[in-house]
N, C-alpha and C positions, 0 to 999 in steps of 0.2 A: 504493499499500500505505499504512494507516495504521502509524503510528510505534508502537511497543511501548514504552512505559515502564515498565511494571510486571510483576509475575509473573501476577496475575489475568487480565492482557490477554495473555498469553503461552500461557498456559493455553486460555484462549477461541481462539485462534489456532490452536494446535496442535489442539483437538477440530473446527473448522471444516475444518482440512486433512485430518483424517482421514475425512471424510464425502465428500472430492473423488474421483472416479476413479482408478483404480490408472494408474501412468504418469510421464513425465519432468517434466511441470509440477508434479505433487504431490511429487514428489520434490526439484524445485529449491525450492520453497516451505518443506519440511522444512530444508533448508541456508540458506534466508535467516532461518528461527525460529532457528536453533542460532547464527547470529551475533548476532541480536537478544539471546539469551538471556544470549550472553557478554558483553554490555554492563551487564547488571543487576546485575552482582557478587553472584550469589546463587549459590551451587554447586547447590543444588538445582535450580535452573533448567536450569543447563546439562546437569544428570543428566537431567532431563525430556526436554529438548530432544534429547539424543544418543538416549534410546530411543524418540522419536517418529521420528528420522530412522533408526534400525534398523528399526523398524515398515515405513516406508513403501518402504524400499529391499527388504526380505525379500519385502513382495507388490508385487512389479513385475519389469520385466524386468532390473533393475539389481542384480539379487541380489550380485554380487560387491563392492560398494560398502560393504558390512556390516562388512568386516573393521576397516576404520581406525576408524569410530566406537565398535566394541565394544572395541579395543585402547585406547582412549582411555578408555571408562568401567572397564576392568578395572583400568587404572592407578589411576584416581581412587578407586578401591575399596579397592584395597592401599593406598593413601597414606592416605586419610581415609574410613573406612566410615563413621563417624559422620555423615557430609554425606548419607546415602542414609537415604530414610524406609523405611518397612516395605513400602510397593508397590514402590519401585525396588528394594531388595532382592531382593526376590522377582522382579522382572523380568529385574534382571542374570544371575540364575542360569538362569532361564527362556531367555535369548536364547542361552545356550550351546548348545543345541541347533538352533537357526537357524544358529548359525555352524559348526557340525560339519557339517551337512548342507549347508552354503553351500560349505566346502572341498571336499568329494567331488565336486562342481559344477564345480570350477574346475582344469584339469587341471595347471595351473602351479604350482598348491599340492604340495609334495611328499608323499607317502605316510608318510615318516617323520614329519613335521610334524603330519599328522592324526593319526596314532598317538600322537604326544605329546601332542596337544592331547585325545585320549580319554582319557588317564591324567591330566591335568590336571583335565578335567571329572569324573572320577569323585573322586580329591582333594578337590576344591572342595566338590563335593556330600556327601561324608562328612563335612567339616569342618561343612557347613550343618544337618547331620542329616537329610540326604535318602536314600531310599530308592535302590537299584541301577537299579530299573525304568528310569527315562530313559536311564541310561548303558548299559545293556545293549539297549536299543532304539537306540541311536545305533552300537553295535559291530556289531549284525547289519546295520545299513546300510552300515557298511565292509564286511563280509565278503561281502555280496551282490554289492556295487559291483565288487568284486575277483574273484569268481566261487569265493570259497573255502566250499564250500557245508560242511562239516562243521563250520567255525566259525560258519558262520551257523546251524545247527542248535543248536550249542549256545548261541551267544547268544539265539536266540528262545527255548529253554526257559528260559532265566534271567531273559530280559524278563518272562516269563508267570509266573514264580514268585516273581518279587520282588513287596512290596506295592506298591498304587498311594497314592502320596501326592499334594501339590501341584505337585510337577515333572512327572507323569505326563502324558504328551499327554492331551488330552481324548479320551472314549470313542471319539467318531466317529473321530478321525485314527488312534488304536492300533487299531482294527478294519479301517481300512483297510490299513494297513501290513501287519496279521497275514494278511489276505486276500488282498492282493498276492503275498506269500510264499508261499502254498498254491498261487494260480494259477501262479506261475513254476516250482513244481517239477510242474507239470501235474495238481493236484488243484482241478480248478475248481469239482466240487461243493462240497467243503469251504470255498474263499474265497468261494462266493456265501452260503452260510450265515454265514459270520463276517460278510459285508456287509450282510445281512439286514437288522438293526436301523438301519442307517444309510440304505440304500434306502428303507425304510418310513417315515423321518423320526423315529425313537425317539430317536437323537442327531444332533445337526448343529453345524457351526461354519461358521467364515468360508469355507472352501473344502471343506466337506462337506454334502450329499452328491455335491458336484461332481466330485471327483476318484472318488469310488466307483462312480458311474454311469459313467464314462467307462472308468475299469479293468474292468467289468463286463461291456463288450460281446464283446469276442472270447472269455471264458469262455462266457456266454450262447451265442452262436454254435456253439461246439464242441461244446455240450450238446444243441443242437437245439431250443433255447428261444427260437424267433427272435421271438416275440410280445413277450416282455421283453426283447429286445436292440432290438427296435424302440422301445418305450415308453421305455428307458433313454436312447437317443439321443435323442430329442425332447425329453425331460425335461433331460438333461443338458448337451446343447449350450446349451439357452436359457438355462443358469447360468454357463457358461465365457464366454461370447460376446462379452462386455464387460470381462472381467477379464484384464488384459494380463500378469498373470503367471502364466498358466494355460495357456503353450505346450504342456506337457505332455500335459494332458488334453485340449486342443484338437487335438492330434496324434492321439490315440486314436478321436476322432470322425471325422476325415477318414482313419484306416485301417479303419474300419468301414464308409465308404462305398465304399472301394476292394475291400473282402473281399465285399460284398453287391450287386453290381452298381448302384451308385448313384454311378458316376463321375461324372456329371453335378453331383450336389450336391456331392463332394468337390471339386469346382472351385470350386464357389459358395463353399466354406468357405475355401478358399485366397484366394479374390478378397477375402474381408472382412479377411483380416489380412495387409497387404503387408508390414509392418514385421517380421511372424516369420520371413519369408526371411534377414534381416541382423542383427536384433537379436542383439548378442553378449554380452551382461552375464550370460548364464547357458548355457554351454556345453552342458551335459547337456540342456537341454530344447531348445534347437537341433539338437543330435543326434537327439533324437526324432523332432523336426519334420521335418528333411530325409530322415530315412529313411522316413518315410511318403509325403513327396513322392515320392520315388523309387519307393516302391511303387506309388502311383496311377498316375505318368506311365508306369511299364513297364507297366500294365494298359490305359491307354489305348494305347499302342503296339502292344501284342499283339492289342488289337482294329481294328488296321488305322487309328488315329487319330494314328500318330506326327507326322504335320505340321500337325495341328490347332494353333491357336494357343491359349495358356492363362497364365493369372497367375503372375508369376513375380517374381524380384527387380527392383526399379526399375532403369531406365536403359537397358533394350533391350527387345524383343519376344521371345518364347521359344514353341519348339513343345514340344510333348509329349515327344517323342524328345530335345530338346537339354536340357528341365529336368530329364529322367531321368538324364542322364549328371551334368549339374552337380550336383544334389542328391546324387547317391551317391558322387561325389567330394568334397564338404563332409563328408557324413555320416561317410565312411570316414576322411578325414585328422583328423577331431575325435576318432573312435575310436581313431586310431592315438596321437593325443597322451596321451589317458587310460591305454591299454595302456603306453605308454613310462614313464608316470608309475607306474602301479601293477606293472610287471614281469611281465604276464599278457596273454593276448590275449583275454581275456572279450568286452570291451567291442565288439571288432570282430567278433566269432563273432555276438555277440548283434544287433548292427546289421545284419548280414549275412542273419541267420536272418529277422529282420524284412521287411528288403526283399525277401525272397524268398517271403513268404508267398504262398498261392494263394487264390481266392475259396473262402469257406467255403459261401456262398449264390449261386447262381447270378444269382436276382433277388428282392430282398426288398422290396417295396413299402413305402414311408414314409407316405405319405398327403400329403405336400408336394409341391408341383410341383416335377417333375425329370424330364426324359425322356433315358433312356438314350442315350449318344452312339454308336449302331451306325452303322457304314458300310454302304452299300447292299451286299447279298448278291449275291456272283458268280454268274452264271447258271450253272445246272446243266449239268454235262457229260453228254453222252450215254455211256450203257455201252460200254465199248471191250474187246473180247475180246482173246486173246492174240495175234491178228494184226495188232493195231494199229488195226482199222477198226470203227466203232459197228456194232452187232449190229442191222440194219434189222429184220430178220424177228422179233426176239424184241421191239425195240421197238414194232413196229406190233402184235404178238399181245398184248403188257402193254396199250397202248392201247384195243384193243378188249375186252380181258377188262374193263377198268376200266368203258369207256362203255355195255356192255352190262350192266354189274350196277349202273349210277348209283353207281359209289363215286367218294370225293373224288379231287381229281388228276387225272379224265379229260381235263379240256384241256390241262393241262401236259403229261401223257403223249403226246398227239397233237403238241404243240408240239416234244417232245423228237424224235419220230420226224420229223417235218417238216425239224428241222434235220439229223438224221442221213441224211436223203434227197435234200439237196441234191447236183444233179448225177446222181442215181440214176435209172434207168429204171423207172416205177412204171405199174401198171394204172391205169385209170380210177378203178376203185373206191377204190384206195388215195389218189388224188389228191382224190376226191370226198369222202372222210372226213375228210382234213387240213383243207379249204376248209372244210367245215360245223363242224368245232370252232375252226378258227380264227376264224369268224365268229361263233361263240357267245362266245368270248373278248373280242368288241370290243364287243357290246352293240348299241347304237342306230346304231354306226358299219358294223356288218356287213350291211348289206341286199345290196349289191353281190356280197360273196362267198357269201351264199346261193344267190344266183343263179347264179353259176359252180358251185357244189357241185351244184345242181339238174341243169345241165347236164351234168357228170360222172357222177352217178348216171342220166341217161337214157342217155349213151354207155357206161355199165356195163352196161345192161338191165336197169336196177329204176326202173321208171315211178314205182311207189308212194312209194319214198325221195327221188325227183325231187320229187313233189308235196309232199312232207313237208318239205323242204327250202326250198321256194317258200313255202309256209305258215309257217313259222319268221320267214323275211325278213318277212312281212307283219306279224307280230306284233312284231317289233322297229320296224318302222315306227308302230306305236301306242305303243311304249315311247317313241319320239323325240315324240311329240304329234300324229302325223298319224292320228288314230284312223278318220276317215271314209275316208280312202286305204289303211288296213288291212283295214278292212271290205270295200270294193272287190277289194284284192289278194287276199285269202283267198276270195272267192267263186268263182271259177274252179277252184283247186286241190281245194276241198270237193265242188264238185258231180261233177268229174274222180274225184276220190278213191273217192267212194261208188259209181260208176257201175264202177269199175275193180275194186273190191272185189264188187261184187255179179258180175262177171263172171269173178270166181277170179284176177283179173289182179294182185292185190297182198294182203298180210296183213292182220292184226288190227292188228298192232302199228305199221304205216306209217298204216293208217287212222286209229287212234286218235289219231296223232300230228296229223294234218290236223285232225280234229272237235276235239282240244282246244286247237289254237292258234286256231281260230275261235271258241271260247267263252271264251277268254282275252281275244281282242280284244272280243268284245260285251260281256264283263263289265267291261272296263276303259272301254267307251263308257258302261254303267250310271254307271260312277262321273262320267264327266263331265256327265250328265244327271240328277245324283241325285234320286230322287222320281218320275221318270217311269214310270209303270206301263208304258208299251209297251216300253219299253226294257229295263226289268227283266225283264219276262216272256219277251221274246225271249232275253236272257242266260241266265235260268234253265231254257230249252226247250234251247238249246245245250249247257247243262252236264249236263243231264240224258241228252241224247244219247249222251252220252262214257259214263254209267253203262249206258246201255242195250247201247250196244256192248259194252262191256267185263265189266262187274260177272259174276261167274260164269264167267268165260272165261280168267282169269289164269292158271291152273297155276303153273308154277316161273318165271313171266317176271314178275321184279321190276319192269321198265319198265311192263307193264298195271297191277301192284298198284299202282305210282305213281299212274297216271292215277286208279284208283278214288279214291285218298285225295285227291288235289288236288281232283277233282270235289266230294266231300263238302265240303272244306274252302271251296270256291269257292260252294258252296251258302250256306254260312255266310255269307260276303262279302255276297252277295247280300240274304240276309234282314237282315243288318244295315242295309244301304241302305234296306230296306224299312221299317227301324224296329222290326222284332222281334228285340229283342234277344237275349231267353232263347232263341230258337230258333237266332240265330247261335252263341251259346255252346255249344250242345248240340254243333251242326254242328262247329264247329273243334275240339271235343274229340273227335268222332268222326273228322275227318279224320287229326288227330295221333295216334290212337289206331292208325288203319290203316297210316301210314306207319312207326310203330314194329314193328307187328305184321310188316310186309314188310322188316324189318331194314335200314331206312332211318329211322334216328331223327333223322339232322341235317336232313331234310325237314321236320321235326313242329315244329323250332324255331320259325318263323314264325308258325304256327297255335296255337302253344302261347301264345307272346308276346302274340298279339292275344286270345285266349282271356284271359288274366291281366287286359288292360286292360278287357274288357268286364265280368269278374267283380268288378273294382275298382268300376266305375261301376256296377254293381247293387248294391253293397254286400255282396258272397258275400266276404269277405277271405280265407275260408281255402282257396275255390277258386282265388283268384288268386296267393296263396302256392305251391300245390299245381301250377300250371301254370309259374310262374316256375322252381321248383327242378327240375321236370321239362325247360324249356327248356335250363336250363344244364346238366343232366346229359346231355340228348340230343344238344346242341351239341357237348360235346368240344372236341376239339382243332380239328375243324373250325370253331367258331364265331368269327368274325371279331373284332377288338379294339372297334369301335363296337357290335355288337349284344350282345357280353359287357358291357361297360361300361353300357349301357341295361338289361340284366336285373338286375345285380348293384345298380344303382342303384334300381330299381323294388323288388327284394326288400327292399333295406334299408328304404324306405318302409313296406313293409308290416309286415314283422318291427317294426321302430319302432314303429309304431303298435299294436302289442299289447303294447308295454313291454320287449321283448327288446334293451335299448341294446346289449348285448355282441355279440350276434349282429349287431343291423343294423350296427354299428361296423366289423365286418369284411366287411360285403359293402360299406358305402361306400368302404372303404379298396380292396379290389379294382376298384371301379367308377372309383376316380381312377386306379389304375394303367393300367388297359385306356383308359381316356380318353388319358391320355398317350401309350400305346402307340399310339393311333389317329391321334396329332396335332390331337386334340380338348382340349387342357389348358385353352385360355381359355373354353372352352364348356361342354361337358358335365364336364369336369374341374373345373371353378371350381364346379360345382353339386355333385359329388360330395364336394369336400372341405369345402364348406360343410355338409352334412350329416352328414359324418363329425366335422368339429368339434362339432356340436350333440349327437352321439350321445356322443362322449366327455364332453363337459360332464354329460352327465347322468348318467356314471358317476363323475363328481369327479375325472376325469384333465384337472387343470386345464392344467398345463403343456403335454401335449400338444396338447389341445384348441386352447390359445392359438397354437400353432406352425403347426398347421394352418390354422386361420382367417387367421392373418396371411398364410400362403401364397396363401389363397383371394382374399383380397380386392383385388389389384389386378387380378384379369381378372375380378372382379364388376361389372357395369356394370346401369345402371337400361335401357339398349335392350336389352340381350342376354337379361338374368335377371329384370330388374325391381327398381324401388327398394325394395321390399317385400325382398328377397333381401338387399340391403346393408344395409339397417337392421337385419336380423333377425341378420347377421354381426357387426356393429359391437356390437350388443347382447349377443352371446354372449359377444364378445371383452373387453368391458368387464366383465363378469360374472366370466372366468377371471382377468383381470389385478386385478380386485378380491381374490378369493381368494389371489391368488399375493402380495399385498401391494403391488402396482403400483398404487398409488391415483390419481397423477397421469395415468398412462398411461389407466387405466381412466375418468377422467373425461375425458379428450379422446376416446375411442372414444364414449363416451356422448354426448356434446355433438355429434358427429358426426353419429350417427344420431339425433339430436333435431332437429337442422337440416334433415336430408331430411324427417323424419316433421311438422316443422311446417308443410308445404304439403300435408298430406293431408287430405281432408275430414273425418275422423273424428279428433279430437284426443286420444284417453285415450292412445296411445302414445307422443305428444309430450308429455305432461306426466308419463307414468311415466318415460321416459327422462331429461327434465329434473328430476325428483325423484331418480334414481339418481346422475346428474352431482353434485347437491348432496352426496349422500351420501360420494362419492368424493373431491370437492374438499375439504369437511371433512376427511377422514381423511388427505388429502394436506399438511394445514394452510394451505390457502388459505381462510382465512374470509372474507374479502370477496367472492371470486367464489361461494364456496358458497351464501353469503347469496343473492346474486342468481341462482343456479340454482332456488334453493328459492321465492325469490319467484316466480320465472318459472311453476314447477309451480303455486305457490299458486293463482296468477291464472287458469290453465288449469281446475284442480281447481274453482275457484268458477263459471268458464263452463259446466262440462261437470256442476254439480250435485253432484259428489262430494264430500261433507262429510268423509268419512274421509280422504280425499288431503288437502284443505285444512287439517284441524286437525293432520294430522301434518308438514305444512311449515311450519305455524306453529311446533309445538314444536320441529322441528329449528333453525327460525332463532334460537328462544330460547335454546337450548343455547349457538348459536354466539355469539351477542351478548354471553352470559355470560363468554367466553373474554376479550373486549375490556376492557381496562381502564377502569373506570366504568360498564361495560355493564350493571349489574345492573337500571337502571330499564327499557331497552328492552326485556331481557331478561323482565322482571315484566310489561311492557305487552303482548308477545308471546305469553305465556301466558295471560294475561286475554283476548285476542281470542281463543285458542283455546277457551277456558271457553264464552265467548258465542256463537260460533258452533256449539257442539255443543248448547249449551241451546236456540237460535232451531230449529235442526234439529229436535229434540226436540219442540218445540212442534209443528211441521208435519208429523210424523211419519205416514205414513198407515198403516202396518200393524204389528203386533205384532213381527213378525221384524225391521224396521227399527228400531223402537222400541229391544229390546234389544240390538241391535248398538251404536246411538248412546250408550246407558245405559253400556255397556262403556267405549266411547270416552271419555265424560265421566270415568268413575270413573280412567282410565289418565292422562287430562289433570291431575285433581287431583292425582293421585300425583306425575307428573312435576313439576309446580308446586310441590308440596311438595320434592320432591327438589332442585331447582334453587335455591332459597331457602336451603335447608339447606347447598348445597356452595356457596353464594355468600359464606360465612362462612369464615374461614381457622380453622386447628385450633386455634389459641390463641387463638381471640376470646374479649374479655371487655368486659362493659359494655354500659349500656342500650341502645345499637343496634343490637349484635348480638342482645341477646335479644329485641327487637320482631322482627328478622329470623327466629329461630326458633320464636318464637310463630305468626308468620305462616305460616310452614312446616308447623308443626303443625296449625295448623285446616286447610291444604289436604289434609293426608294424613288428618286424621280424616273430612273430608268424602269423601275418595276411598273409605274403608273404609266410610262408610254407604251410598254409591251401588253399591258391590260387593254390600253385603249385600241391595238390594233387588233382586237376581237370583239369589238364593237360591244353592243347592249348587253350580250351574254357574259361579259366580264364586268359590268358597271359596278358592282359593289366593291369588286377587287381593287378595280381602280381607285374609286372614291377613297377608299380604305387607305392607299398607298398617297392619295393626294392629301390627305389629312395630316397621316405620319411627316409628311414633307412639311406641312404648313407648320407643325410643332418645331421641327428642327429649325426652320427657318425663324422662328420666334425665337429659341434658344440662341441661335448665331445673330441675334441683333437686326433681323431684316423684318419687321414688323410690315410693310407695305407687300412684299412677296408673300407673307403668311395669309394676310387678309385676302389677296389676289387667290391664293387656293381655295380659301374657304368659300368665295364667292361663287367660284368653279365649281364646288360640290353642290351649292345651292342649285346655282343653273342647271346643274345635270338631273336635279331631281325635281324641277318643274312640272315634268309631266307625271309625277307620281304622287299627285295630290288627293285630298278626298277620302271616299271610303275604302280606297287603296292601301293608303297608309295608315288608316285608323282601323283597320280588321286586326283580328288576333292571329293571324299568320306570321310565318316568318318573315316574307316579303315585307309585308308593313313593319315588322320590330326592325328589321334593317335599315330601312328609309328613315324612321324616325329616329334610331339612333345616328345616323350619318348626318342627318339635320341638325340634330343636338349639339353633335362634336362642332359643325361647322359655325353656330351659333357660338358656342364657346370660343371658338378660335378666333371670331370676329372680334368679340370683348377682350381678348389678351392683350393687344396693344395699349388699350386705354388703362387696361388694369396695371400695367407694369410699370414701377418708378421708372424715371428717365436714368 
């Protein structure tokens, strides 16, 4: 540590420490700085060091340490107020509020002392001439803490009635406190209305909108405004994540997870902040935190996950059940200490109420990766009548009803019947159907069971169904990959069933089942020999045989109606294999419509999804969108998670492609949720999150987009998703971080993306990313690194023949060079290079459009050259050297105006802007007549831009008004300046 020997060095060190992250390290440094200040023998140095110590304690988990330095400051004020300057006098009174709140948060401070302190605060504020507003706000905090609602309401009214002055909290903090009280009283809508300006960014401060976002979560959920709650969680958690002092707000985000079915994310939040379990510097925030820990652990235990290992206090391993008990014990012990101090039961009642909250939403998808930790479901029990035994006849009747009408759940119903039939005497027909449906549930593993079912059907006297079971067994062989074996296996049942049907030995349903199984097998073979005309023809003939057999004879039999629908769709499949995509789309649509008309919409989903893909390929986006929406609607609750995720993701792409970013984001969010539910978080889920992040970015929802994209990145790999997806995600994330002011992090993302793009054959993306990284590095104050990035981009722009990119990189480097001490020469050289590159490109321009664009670029370069030279001189610059620089700057700006003038009305605003800059330089150089002439020229240029055009709210009118105002001001300058 550098020794501090004077007041300036102390102030510099305190400013540097203020910029460090909150926490014990910053606090310890403040203590060191106070010791150094005491050695300077300057009272104001000690006062400022004590104030700095107070500030860092207040914004940390060690708030309880504030009281000692404040007591010392107050004593110094009472003894020698003349040692305090105006700023420190204001700060001393300001900190009264911090200490008042800090006392409430410490149960060892007696309530009588707090009330006495409140009176002291009121007295001192009155002596200093301050309003009662801050005092009444503090009184309101005391009243709400002890549960005195009547006093709280009186203080609240007095708080709002008192004048705002320099002691009042900032607008953001006041609105948060007022909204918090409304929410506490159950007035959620009023609370959110008060928080509105803070949530929308109109009012901000060091801790806002951080706390308002956190406080808004439960009220939004109670009002059913789930989308806003989701957004506020993603935005708000990003703000509080790194701020040690915000344990209370952090707890509200954990609580949100517990109340929305996001228990897994709640555990992730706990794991990020292990110190929050044990930090004792602020008992109130520890009480809040441990209360929601108990809430979350109870929720996990209720889901059957009480034995799951969870993050907890260091030193041992914790299960959810154990941590629930520990957290509840700690929270209630702290609450009891507060209540003992306050002489009420309010704090304990509030803590118990919070720990007992029930979920407000069963499952609220957030977009970030987080799979609900749900235990395996217990097997469904068979219905048990009053006798205590399963009702087997009822189970069999229900299973037959479901299978005969092709209802969902038929296979499961037969499984339940089979379980209930253990040890019971069954006739061959019952056993046949049980074996048949068990085989269906096994897929390719069910071949042997189909043969057993066939034997049982034969034993039961149903040879047609026996042949159908054998044909189903043949089809599952095809599904397992043995297509040739399947063709051979189905041939016998096919020939036999046709003969049997002709002799009236079986019905149309059994015959159609065998004929359909053969058609499926031959269609599968056609896939294997794609493009083989003979295979396609044989498969199509088999499918048409199904139609010939069944069509027009379905009656009320939904099984037969389903055969017709499936056959139509299979013809579409074969048309697609033959390359007739339009015909394939038409037939898929007909098949899906037939399933829907038969009352079997869930069977239409597969073909609507295929139709959507075909329509997308054919460029019919409207039909693709219609089919995807129909698939989601028709799938309903029967649609499995992977399919639902795919459909939502495709719909997001289609809807987003026509510019509907809001709806597209909703579908991408659903896709991410269902991918997680399907166990595909790292594959399909990562795709969905990547798309969701992009759609949020398009809406300007930077913080939400950043959270989602950061969640997607660990799962996105070049091998699975392609390096293009990785680069795009890093690129988008860099854009978000840049908008959020996190410039160093934005630069890292852009450089990472550029490093991947460096290996691509086409280098435009590499150049763009390097250029963007230069911007971020420059904004982060890393001038040398920014210059390297711009130089890298410039070299790439040159190789690509992109003159505009090259010129802009040179201009950016010039501005960076100007920041360095003695950097004007390098900056001037880089700007001159930019001018030369532009002029050279102009000479080689091959078409008028390119020439016009380059002329505009040249004008902007001369303009920036002039601005750079003018800004290189200090404000109080005098003497010949600086006059020469101003003359050089004027020459560049005048040249810019001439270049813009050559472009006519299309560059009018650029020309007048340069004219006005030239006028100001003329005035600085002592040539008022020339300055006035330029101002009048600008006014003359806008003579035709009056009236409504200049008065409207569009950008054009704004520019015209601004230019005129600048010109009028320039006209007045000569008269205002002394001789």
